[in-house]
Structure formats: C-alpha cells, structure tokens
C-alpha positions as CSV (number, residue, x, y, z in Angstrom):
1,M,5.5,32.9,-85.0
2,V,4.2,30.7,-87.9
3,S,6.7,28.8,-90.1
4,P,7.3,30.3,-93.3
5,S,6.5,27.1,-94.9
6,I,2.5,28.0,-94.0
7,I,1.2,29.5,-97.0
8,S,-2.0,31.7,-96.7
9,L,-5.1,30.2,-98.8
10,P,-5.2,31.7,-102.4
11,L,-8.1,33.1,-103.9
12,I,-9.1,30.2,-105.7
13,L,-9.9,28.4,-102.4
14,Y,-12.1,30.7,-101.0
15,L,-15.0,29.0,-102.4
16,S,-14.4,25.9,-100.5
17,F,-13.6,27.6,-97.7
18,F,-17.2,28.3,-97.1
19,S,-17.6,24.5,-96.8
20,F,-16.1,24.9,-93.5
21,F,-19.0,26.7,-92.0
22,F,-21.7,24.0,-92.8
23,V,-23.4,22.2,-90.0
24,S,-25.4,19.3,-90.9
25,P,-28.7,19.3,-89.2
26,S,-27.7,15.7,-87.8
27,Q,-25.0,17.3,-86.1
28,S,-26.8,20.4,-84.7
29,H,-29.6,17.8,-83.4
30,N,-26.7,15.5,-81.7
31,N,-25.3,18.3,-79.5
32,N,-27.0,19.9,-76.9
33,N,-26.7,23.9,-77.6
34,N,-26.5,24.3,-73.7
35,N,-23.4,22.3,-73.9
36,K,-21.5,24.5,-76.5
37,V,-18.3,25.6,-75.4
38,S,-17.8,29.7,-75.5
39,L,-14.7,30.5,-77.3
40,A,-13.7,34.3,-77.4
41,L,-10.9,36.1,-79.0
42,Y,-10.0,39.6,-78.3
43,Y,-7.9,41.1,-80.8
44,E,-6.8,44.1,-82.9
45,S,-6.6,43.9,-86.7
46,L,-3.3,44.8,-87.4
47,C,-1.9,42.7,-84.7
48,P,0.6,40.2,-86.4
49,Y,0.1,37.6,-83.8
50,C,-3.8,38.1,-84.4
51,S,-3.9,37.7,-88.1
52,N,-1.5,34.6,-87.9
53,F,-4.1,33.0,-85.5
54,I,-7.2,34.2,-87.3
55,V,-5.6,32.7,-90.6
56,N,-3.7,29.9,-89.6
57,Y,-5.3,28.5,-86.5
58,L,-8.5,29.8,-85.7
59,P,-10.4,28.1,-88.8
60,K,-9.6,24.4,-87.6
61,I,-12.8,24.8,-85.4
62,F,-14.7,24.7,-88.7
63,T,-13.6,21.6,-89.6
64,D,-15.1,18.1,-89.2
65,D,-17.6,17.9,-85.9
66,L,-16.0,21.0,-84.0
67,I,-18.0,24.0,-85.0
68,S,-21.4,22.0,-83.6
69,I,-19.9,22.4,-79.8
70,V,-18.1,25.8,-80.1
71,D,-19.8,29.4,-79.6
72,L,-17.2,32.0,-81.2
73,N,-17.1,35.6,-80.2
74,L,-14.9,37.9,-82.1
75,V,-14.1,40.9,-80.2
76,P,-12.1,43.3,-82.4
77,W,-10.5,46.3,-80.0
78,G,-7.5,44.7,-78.6
79,N,-5.2,47.3,-77.2
80,A,-7.1,50.3,-78.3
81,K,-7.3,53.0,-76.0
82,L,-10.1,55.6,-75.0
83,R,-9.1,59.4,-75.2
84,S,-12.3,60.6,-74.3
85,A,-16.0,59.2,-74.0
86,T,-16.3,58.8,-77.6
87,N,-12.7,59.1,-78.9
88,F,-10.0,56.3,-79.3
89,T,-6.7,55.5,-80.6
90,C,-5.4,52.2,-81.6
91,Q,-1.8,50.5,-81.0
92,H,-0.9,50.3,-84.6
93,G,-2.4,53.7,-85.8
94,P,-5.4,54.8,-87.6
95,N,-5.4,52.2,-89.9
96,E,-6.1,49.7,-87.3
97,C,-8.9,51.8,-85.9
98,L,-10.3,51.7,-89.3
99,L,-10.3,47.9,-89.9
100,N,-11.2,47.2,-86.2
101,T,-14.4,49.2,-87.0
102,V,-14.8,47.7,-90.4
103,E,-14.7,44.1,-88.9
104,A,-17.0,45.5,-85.9
105,C,-19.4,46.3,-88.7
106,A,-19.1,42.9,-90.6
107,I,-20.2,41.2,-87.4
108,A,-23.0,43.6,-87.0
109,A,-24.2,43.5,-90.5
110,W,-24.0,39.9,-90.7
111,P,-24.6,38.3,-87.3
112,E,-24.2,34.7,-88.3
113,L,-20.7,33.4,-88.0
114,S,-21.2,31.7,-91.3
115,K,-21.5,35.3,-92.9
116,H,-18.9,37.5,-90.9
117,F,-16.3,34.9,-90.1
118,P,-15.0,34.6,-93.9
119,F,-15.1,38.3,-94.4
120,I,-12.9,39.0,-91.4
121,Y,-10.8,36.1,-92.5
122,C,-10.1,37.7,-95.6
123,V,-9.2,40.7,-94.5
124,E,-6.9,39.2,-92.0
125,D,-5.3,37.0,-94.7
126,L,-4.4,40.3,-96.2
127,V,-2.9,41.8,-93.0
128,Y,-1.1,38.5,-92.6
129,Q,0.5,39.1,-96.5
130,H,1.0,42.8,-95.6
131,K,-1.5,44.0,-98.2
132,N,-4.3,45.1,-95.4
133,N,-4.8,48.4,-97.9
134,E,-6.4,46.1,-100.3
135,W,-9.0,45.0,-97.5
136,E,-12.0,46.2,-99.9
137,S,-11.1,43.4,-102.5
138,C,-12.6,41.2,-100.1
139,F,-16.4,42.2,-101.2
140,Q,-15.7,41.1,-104.5
141,K,-14.1,38.2,-103.5
142,L,-16.8,36.8,-101.3
143,G,-19.8,38.2,-103.4
144,L,-20.8,40.7,-100.7
145,D,-22.7,44.1,-100.9
146,S,-20.1,46.6,-99.5
147,R,-23.0,49.0,-98.9
148,P,-24.0,47.8,-95.4
149,I,-20.2,48.1,-94.2
150,D,-19.6,51.6,-95.7
151,L,-22.4,53.0,-94.1
152,C,-21.6,51.5,-90.8
153,Y,-18.0,52.4,-90.5
154,K,-18.1,55.7,-92.4
155,G,-20.8,56.9,-89.6
156,E,-21.4,57.2,-85.8
157,I,-22.6,53.3,-86.0
158,G,-19.3,52.1,-86.4
159,K,-17.7,54.1,-83.6
160,Q,-20.5,53.0,-81.3
161,L,-20.0,49.6,-81.9
162,E,-16.1,50.2,-81.0
163,L,-17.0,51.7,-77.8
164,N,-19.4,48.7,-77.2
165,Y,-16.2,46.3,-77.7
166,A,-14.1,48.8,-75.8
167,A,-16.5,48.3,-72.6
168,E,-16.7,44.3,-73.3
169,T,-12.9,44.2,-73.2
170,K,-12.5,46.4,-70.3
171,A,-14.9,44.1,-68.4
172,L,-12.6,41.0,-68.9
173,Q,-11.6,39.2,-65.4
174,P,-8.7,39.1,-65.4
175,P,-7.9,42.1,-67.4
176,H,-6.2,41.4,-70.7
177,T,-2.7,42.5,-70.9
178,Y,-1.9,41.5,-74.5
179,V,-3.3,40.2,-77.8
180,P,-4.5,37.8,-79.1
181,W,-6.2,37.1,-76.0
182,V,-8.1,33.6,-76.1
183,V,-11.0,32.6,-73.4
184,V,-12.5,29.6,-73.2
185,N,-15.5,29.3,-71.1
186,G,-14.7,32.4,-69.0
187,K,-10.9,31.2,-68.6
188,P,-7.9,32.9,-70.3
189,L,-5.5,30.5,-72.0
190,Y,-2.4,33.4,-71.8
191,E,0.5,32.5,-74.2
192,D,-0.9,28.9,-74.6
193,Y,-3.4,30.2,-77.1
194,E,-2.5,28.2,-80.1
195,K,-3.5,24.9,-78.1
196,F,-6.9,26.4,-77.7
197,L,-8.5,23.4,-79.4
198,S,-7.3,20.9,-76.7
199,Y,-9.0,23.4,-74.3
200,V,-12.2,23.3,-76.2
201,C,-12.0,19.7,-76.1
202,E,-11.5,19.4,-72.5
203,A,-14.3,21.8,-71.6
204,Y,-17.0,20.3,-73.6
205,Q,-19.7,18.6,-71.3
206,G,-21.9,16.9,-73.7
207,T,-22.9,13.4,-74.0
208,H,-21.2,12.9,-77.3
209,K,-17.5,14.3,-77.5
210,P,-16.8,14.9,-81.2
211,K,-14.5,12.5,-82.8
212,S,-12.0,15.1,-83.9
213,C,-11.3,15.7,-80.1
214,T,-9.8,12.3,-79.6
215,K,-7.1,13.3,-82.6
216,A,-3.7,13.3,-81.3
217,S,-3.1,16.8,-82.8
218,Y,-6.0,18.3,-80.6
219,L,-4.4,16.7,-77.4
220,S,-2.5,19.1,-75.3
221,S,0.3,16.5,-74.8
222,D,0.8,16.4,-78.4
223,V,0.8,20.0,-79.3
224,K,4.5,21.9,-79.3
225,A,4.6,24.8,-76.8
226,M,4.4,28.3,-78.9
227,P,7.4,30.5,-78.6
228,K,7.2,33.0,-75.8
229,H,6.0,36.4,-76.4
230,S,4.2,35.6,-79.5
231,V,1.8,38.6,-78.4
232,S,1.3,42.5,-78.9
233,D,1.6,43.8,-75.4
234,M,-0.4,46.5,-74.2
235,E,1.3,50.0,-74.1
236,E,1.4,52.3,-71.1
C-alpha cells in the first residue's frame, strides 16, 4: 500500500490538475500516433488498490511529455460477475456496481481522456479517502453537467456499457486474475504494475523517445518492488 505520507490532492489543486492533460501541438506533431503505447487499466471502483493506483500513480503519465506517447484505456468492470445475460454483481457490493457504471458513463459521455479522466480521478480520490458517498460533488468541483451521467447510469445505457466492459475483460489473454490489472501493448504487468512507466518507455518505438523516459525514477532498476498481494483477487 502507498505510504501514509502521500496525501491526496486537495480541492484547491483540481484546477491546476487540468494542466496535466494539455499536450502542445508541437508534442503531438513530433510523436507519430502510430507509435503510441497502449496502456490499459482493468479495475473496479471500490478496490482500494485500484483507487491508490489511479490517484497516486497513473497521473504521472500526464506530466512532461509522456502523455503524447500513450493511448490510455480505462475499463471499470474488474472482478464483477455476470449472473445472467443482463444482470451482474460486484465484488464490493451494489455501491461498486453503481460507481463502475457511473465511471463507464463518464467515459461514454466525455470520450476525450482530458474530459473523463479528471472526473474518474475525482471519484477515485474520494474512494481513496473513504468518502465515496460524496462522489456527486465531483460535478461541482469540476464544473461538469451531471445530466448526461444521470440519464446514463440510471437507465439501460449504463448497464449496456458495463456489459460491454464485461465482455472486453473476459476476452483478456491471459485472463485477469485480480485488479488492478495493467496491460502495456497487450502484455499484463501482473504485480509489477506500479512500475508501469518503465514498461511504457521500454515499449515505445518512436524515433524521439520522451526525455521523461531517461529520468532515473522511471527506470525499472530504480523503482522499488511493490509489496506482494497489493491486489484484489477474484472471488470463486
């Protein structure tokens, strides 16, 4: 688990947080989109290890010049289980099914990463602080219209989005066995997921490797191994 000394971003930093998502035209031009590294996170909203990763690790890709080489895909399903063709249960109960669906709706309503990630970050930051019941405050904090999300998660659209994510998760090869399940260019990182930046930099095949990839903190030899079992295993 993350050190207690790591503090979640307070509300006053949310505005500056948006600056993480700006990629200058020159950065976009200098990095061939065909060389982007695929980074996928299969997770569930109330998994403590998932919220820890989303809040304290994943935002690192939005700093410096890394975001220009990454294609990030978030899949909020995790260890949920289908009970029939249209019904499912979640590992951490109904509230997790609710927030999984809310986050799926955010991705659908605001397809751009710069739009949906701040919202998901905000929700998961509240989960990290054990305040997940306050998730609706993220609309006001980020100046977002709640109506598209309300219509989505309260209706059939939200359920269908989750069923689509169920199918995507089930199709993983090799199959996932816990969350967070982080995949770089189709290869799972298993319990090495906190060192994902090293794998992203290693996988990038573009002509101009980002300067960030040369930083010692991003090299696998300089990143401490995470404690074993910092994951939520699937239930039988």
